[in-house]
C-alpha positions in Angstrom: 0.1 0.1 0.1 1.5 3.3 -1.2 -0.3 6.4 0.5 1.4 8.7 -1.9 4.2 9.4 -3.7 5.3 12.7 -5.7 8.6 12.9 -7.2 10.5 15.2 -9.6 12.2 12.8 -12.4 13.3 16.1 -14.1 14.6 18.1 -12.9 16.0 16.5 -9.8 16.7 18.2 -6.6 19.9 20.0 -6.8 20.4 19.4 -10.5 22.1 22.0 -13.1 20.1 21.8 -16.3 21.2 23.1 -19.4 18.5 25.1 -21.4 19.3 26.9 -24.5 15.7 28.0 -25.8 14.3 29.1 -22.4 12.1 26.0 -22.2 12.5 23.0 -20.0 10.3 19.5 -19.8 9.3 18.8 -16.6 8.7 15.1 -15.6 6.9 14.3 -12.4 5.6 10.8 -10.9 2.4 11.0 -9.0 1.1 7.8 -7.4 -1.2 6.5 -4.7 -2.4 2.8 -4.4 -6.0 3.9 -3.6 -6.5 6.7 -6.1 -5.3 7.9 -9.6 -4.0 11.3 -10.0 -6.5 13.6 -11.9 -4.5 16.9 -12.2 -0.7 17.6 -11.8 0.6 21.1 -12.1 4.1 22.7 -12.3 5.1 26.4 -11.4 8.4 27.9 -11.5 9.4 30.1 -9.0 12.3 32.7 -9.0 13.1 35.2 -6.4 9.5 34.6 -4.8 7.7 35.3 -7.8 5.9 32.8 -10.1 7.3 33.0 -13.7 5.9 30.1 -15.5 2.9 27.5 -14.6 1.8 24.5 -16.7 -0.9 21.8 -16.2 1.2 18.4 -17.1 -0.2 15.9 -19.2 -0.3 12.2 -18.4 2.0 9.9 -20.0 1.1 6.7 -17.9 -1.1 6.3 -14.9 1.7 7.8 -12.7 3.9 9.9 -15.1 3.3 13.3 -16.2 5.0 16.0 -18.3 5.1 19.4 -19.8 7.1 22.3 -20.6 7.7 25.4 -18.7 9.5 28.7 -19.3 12.7 29.1 -17.4 15.6 31.6 -17.4 19.2 31.2 -16.2 19.9 31.0 -12.4 18.7 29.0 -9.2 14.7 28.3 -9.2 12.3 26.3 -7.7 9.9 24.2 -9.2 6.6 23.8 -7.3 4.5 20.7 -8.1 1.0 19.6 -6.8 -1.0 16.6 -7.6 -4.7 16.4 -7.3 -6.2 12.8 -7.0 -9.7 11.6 -7.4 -10.3 10.9 -3.8 -9.5 14.6 -2.8 -6.0 13.9 -1.5 -3.5 16.7 -2.7 0.3 16.2 -2.6 2.7 19.2 -3.0 6.5 18.9 -3.7 9.3 21.6 -4.1 12.3 20.9 -6.1 15.5 23.6 -6.2 17.6 23.4 -9.2 19.8 25.6 -11.4 19.3 26.8 -15.0 22.2 27.4 -17.2 22.1 28.7 -20.8 24.9 26.5 -22.1 26.1 22.9 -21.6 27.4 21.9 -18.2 30.8 20.9 -19.7 31.2 24.0 -21.9 30.4 24.1 -25.8 33.8 23.0 -26.7 33.4 19.6 -24.9 30.1 19.1 -26.7 31.1 20.2 -30.1 34.4 17.9 -30.2 34.2 14.9 -32.5 34.4 11.5 -30.8 37.9 10.2 -30.8 39.1 6.4 -29.8 42.4 6.4 -28.0 44.1 2.8 -28.2 
């Protein structure tokens, strides 16, 4: 029996995410043994203000996803899942957005090499 689980598959807590176009896909898992999730929402908070919100779409019975607008810097994802029996779960996830790949563009653009 699982009373309720609400987790962020992406972004994860403390994760540094690379976003070049100002849009980030959010992936949330919301599950309870006794009731299905009927609505999952995600909002991006920066400096105490909501800058983007979305109602996520179900991928499976417990996986939900959607796209939010983000900007560079530290942010917080506020997630709410509402279940058919009236239960409501909330989660906060702190993460950082960078407009470039975490290892730098030179690392990403390098051709693959094999060293024998």
